[in-house]
C-alpha positions in Angstrom: 0.0 0.0 0.0 1.4 3.4 -1.0 0.6 6.3 1.2 2.6 9.1 -0.6 0.8 12.4 -0.2 -1.4 11.2 2.6 -1.5 13.2 5.8 -1.8 11.2 9.0 -1.9 12.0 12.7 -0.3 9.6 15.2 -1.0 10.3 18.9 1.3 8.6 21.3 4.0 8.7 18.6 7.0 9.5 20.8 7.7 6.0 21.8 6.7 2.3 21.7 3.9 1.2 19.4 3.2 4.8 18.3 6.9 5.3 17.3 6.9 2.0 15.3 3.6 2.8 13.6 4.9 6.2 12.6 8.0 4.6 11.1 6.0 2.0 9.2 3.7 4.7 7.8 6.6 7.0 6.8 8.2 4.0 5.0 5.1 3.9 2.9 5.4 7.6 2.1 2.9 9.2 4.5 3.4 12.7 5.9 2.9 12.7 9.6 2.0 14.7 12.7 3.6 13.1 15.7 1.5 14.1 18.7 2.5 13.2 22.2 2.5 14.7 25.7 6.3 14.1 25.5 7.3 16.8 23.1 11.0 16.0 23.2 10.3 12.4 22.2 7.9 13.5 19.5 10.5 15.9 18.0 13.1 13.1 17.9 10.6 10.8 16.1 9.7 13.6 13.7 13.3 14.2 12.9 13.9 10.5 12.3 10.9 10.4 10.0 11.9 13.5 8.1 15.3 11.9 7.3 13.3 9.4 5.3 12.2 12.2 2.9 8.6 12.7 4.1 7.1 15.6 6.0 6.9 15.2 9.8 6.0 17.6 12.5 5.8 17.2 16.3 3.2 18.7 18.6 2.7 18.4 22.4 -0.8 17.3 23.0 -2.8 16.0 26.0 -5.5 13.9 24.3 -7.7 14.0 27.4 -8.2 17.8 26.7 -10.7 18.5 23.9 -9.2 22.0 23.2 -5.8 20.4 22.7 -7.2 17.8 20.3 -8.9 20.5 18.3 -5.7 22.5 18.2 -3.9 19.3 16.9 -6.4 19.0 14.0 -5.9 22.7 13.2 -2.1 22.2 13.3 -2.3 19.2 11.0 -4.5 21.1 8.5 -2.1 24.0 8.6 1.0 21.9 8.1 -0.2 19.1 5.8 -3.7 19.7 4.7 -6.8 17.8 5.8 -5.6 14.6 7.5 -6.6 11.3 5.8 -6.6 9.3 9.0 -5.4 9.3 12.6 -4.1 6.6 14.9 -4.3 6.7 18.6 -1.7 4.5 20.2 -2.1 5.9 23.7 -4.8 7.8 25.4 -5.6 8.3 29.1 -8.3 10.2 30.9 -7.6 11.2 34.5 
């Protein structure tokens, strides 16, 4: 499956399954927003992905806060256009 030109959001993308999912999608050509509460980790993953020749941006997001999720979507649209899909690999509500 080719994903070139597709804009995707990965939440929980700074580590673990989210990191691996982001790498797999980048290898298929997808442009990605790496959203995570751990901004430093998200930035490292975005840099790793950008080195593959696709667009990647990091954003600090607490997915338990609706306003931050709305800001995430706005950020994605601004950077990559309307997202094709999103993947939540970690979500917690306190």
